[in-house]
C-alpha positions, -999 to 999 in steps of 0.1 A, spaced: 0 0 0 13 35 -8 23 58 20 8 93 15 22 124 31 17 161 27 13 183 59 42 184 83 18 177 113 2 146 98 15 110 96 47 108 77 47 146 76 85 144 82 88 137 45 73 171 37 97 199 27 79 220 53 89 198 82 113 216 105 145 195 101 174 217 93 207 208 78 240 223 67 251 224 31 283 241 19 288 256 54 254 272 55 225 261 78 191 257 61 161 256 85 141 233 61 145 216 28 119 241 15 142 270 24 171 253 6 151 244 -25 134 278 -30 167 297 -25 185 276 -51 162 291 -78 181 323 -77 215 338 -84 207 370 -65 225 365 -32 204 390 -13 173 371 -23 188 338 -15 197 351 20 162 365 24 147 331 16 172 313 39 163 336 68 125 334 62 106 327 94 88 297 80 89 273 51 57 288 39 73 322 37 103 307 20 80 292 -6 63 325 -12 96 343 -17 107 315 -40 76 320 -62 83 357 -67 90 364 -103 102 400 -97 136 384 -92 147 364 -122 151 326 -119 186 312 -126 186 303 -163 192 266 -158 166 261 -132 144 237 -151 173 214 -158 187 214 -123 156 215 -100 154 177 -96 190 175 -85 185 204 -62 156 186 -45 177 154 -44 205 173 -26 181 188 -1 164 155 6 196 136 9 210 162 34 179 162 55 177 124 58 215 119 64 216 147 90 188 133 112 190 97 124 154 96 134 143 106 99 166 81 83 151 54 104 116 65 96 123 66 59 139 31 60 109 18 80 87 24 50 103 -7 33 95 -8 -3 62 10 -1 56 37 -27 58 72 -12 34 97 -26 30 134 -18 -7 138 -17 -14 173 -30 -43 185 -50 -26 210 -72 10 200 -78 13 175 -107 51 177 -108 63 172 -72 32 155 -60 5 132 -72 -20 159 -80 -57 156 -73 -62 127 -97 -32 108 -87 -17 112 -122 10 136 -112 47 128 -116 52 126 -78 89 136 -82 93 143 -44 81 108 -36 104 93 -62 133 112 -49 125 101 -13 124 65 -26 158 70 -43 173 83 -11 158 55 8 176 30 -15 209 50 -11 205 47 27 202 9 25 165 4 18 150 -21 -6 163 -20 -42 129 -29 -57 
């Protein structure tokens, strides 16, 4: 049976990018994987800093969706790798998260969202579910099932 996740305060909410598990990458502390992911969209260092220092992952997401600051030109080609880097850092930094992820065995992980057909399953379940796929990749890297 698939394991669904979405909100940080619900079962398996730790898999959400909004869950408050910070990590360090390249000598910089990121409060959540959402902060990291949204900040990587930009080359403007002042905007990157503003996102990193946002008081919540929701605010980081809002700042990351601003189009008054130009996206880095290669964003579409690197966004999956950026998410993979964030997820890997989050689950290797926190032992409890690694154990939770590994406890899911070979179950499919699906971000249950109604409006995101790229990162989540979308309201019809026909989305790409890229966040779920990346979580399952990281689970395999950490010693989970290879199936």
